[in-house]
C-alpha positions in Angstrom: 89.5 -41.4 95.9 91.9 -39.4 98.1 92.2 -40.5 101.7 92.3 -37.7 104.3 94.1 -38.7 107.5 93.5 -35.9 110.0 90.4 -35.1 111.9 88.3 -32.3 110.5 87.7 -30.6 113.9 88.7 -31.4 117.4 87.5 -29.7 120.6 87.6 -30.7 124.3 84.5 -31.0 126.5 85.2 -27.6 128.0 85.5 -26.0 124.6 82.3 -27.7 123.5 80.5 -26.3 126.6 81.9 -22.8 126.1 81.0 -22.8 122.4 77.5 -24.1 123.0 77.0 -21.5 125.8 78.2 -18.8 123.3 75.6 -19.9 120.7 72.7 -20.1 123.2 73.6 -16.8 124.8 73.4 -15.2 121.4 70.0 -16.8 120.7 71.5 -19.2 118.1 69.3 -22.3 118.2 70.6 -24.1 115.1 73.4 -26.6 115.5 74.8 -26.5 111.9 78.0 -24.4 111.8 80.2 -23.6 108.8 84.0 -22.9 109.2 85.1 -20.6 106.4 88.2 -18.5 105.6 87.5 -14.9 106.4 90.8 -13.6 105.1 94.4 -13.0 106.1 95.9 -10.6 108.7 99.4 -10.0 110.0 99.1 -13.0 112.3 97.9 -15.3 109.6 94.6 -16.7 108.4 91.3 -15.6 110.0 88.3 -17.9 110.0 84.6 -17.3 110.3 81.9 -19.4 111.9 78.3 -19.1 110.7 75.1 -21.1 110.8 74.7 -22.8 107.5 73.6 -26.0 105.8 75.7 -28.6 104.0 76.7 -27.8 100.5 78.2 -29.9 97.7 82.0 -30.3 98.3 81.7 -30.0 102.0 83.2 -32.3 104.6 81.3 -32.7 107.9 81.8 -33.8 111.4 79.5 -34.0 114.4 80.7 -33.4 117.9 77.9 -34.2 120.4 74.9 -32.4 118.9 76.9 -29.8 116.8 77.5 -30.4 113.2 80.4 -28.6 111.5 80.9 -28.1 107.7 84.2 -27.3 106.0 84.7 -27.0 102.2 87.1 -29.8 101.2 89.7 -27.4 99.7 89.9 -25.5 103.0 90.4 -28.7 104.9 93.2 -29.7 102.6 94.9 -26.4 102.9 94.8 -26.3 106.7 94.6 -30.0 107.6 91.7 -29.6 109.9 90.9 -27.3 112.8 90.7 -27.1 116.6 88.5 -25.1 118.9 90.1 -24.2 122.2 88.3 -23.0 125.3 89.3 -19.8 127.0 91.2 -21.9 129.6 93.0 -23.9 126.9 93.9 -20.6 125.2 95.6 -19.3 128.3 92.8 -17.0 129.2 92.8 -15.2 125.8 89.2 -16.3 124.9 87.9 -19.1 122.9 89.7 -19.6 119.5 89.4 -21.5 116.3 92.8 -22.6 115.0 94.0 -24.4 111.9 96.1 -27.5 112.3 98.6 -26.3 109.7 99.9 -22.8 109.3 103.1 -21.9 107.4 105.2 -18.8 107.3 103.7 -17.8 104.0 100.2 -17.7 105.7 101.3 -14.5 107.5 100.1 -11.3 105.9 102.5 -8.9 104.3 101.6 -5.8 106.1 104.4 -3.5 107.3 103.5 -4.0 111.0 104.9 -7.6 110.9 108.5 -6.4 110.6 
């Protein structure tokens, strides 16, 4: 069995509070959230968050009363994730970032040049 050394997801208390407020202000009452790959853009990979249940092949972590699911292959590719609050993201809004991004993760559109 392979040992995975990095955390699946990290978030500060302020990011947790902002994320939970976002869920509740959008009338989302469930606390099971899936992180998925939504595609690639010029700035790299884009991720989606959706309410979902655990599936075979998922890894899971619970932060306070929120449970997050990530497919094992996605975790291995990006070595986990972090959710930053608006303040932690220099006022640019709350963001989900992978722990590992390489140059090859950047899209190949002409506007990158």
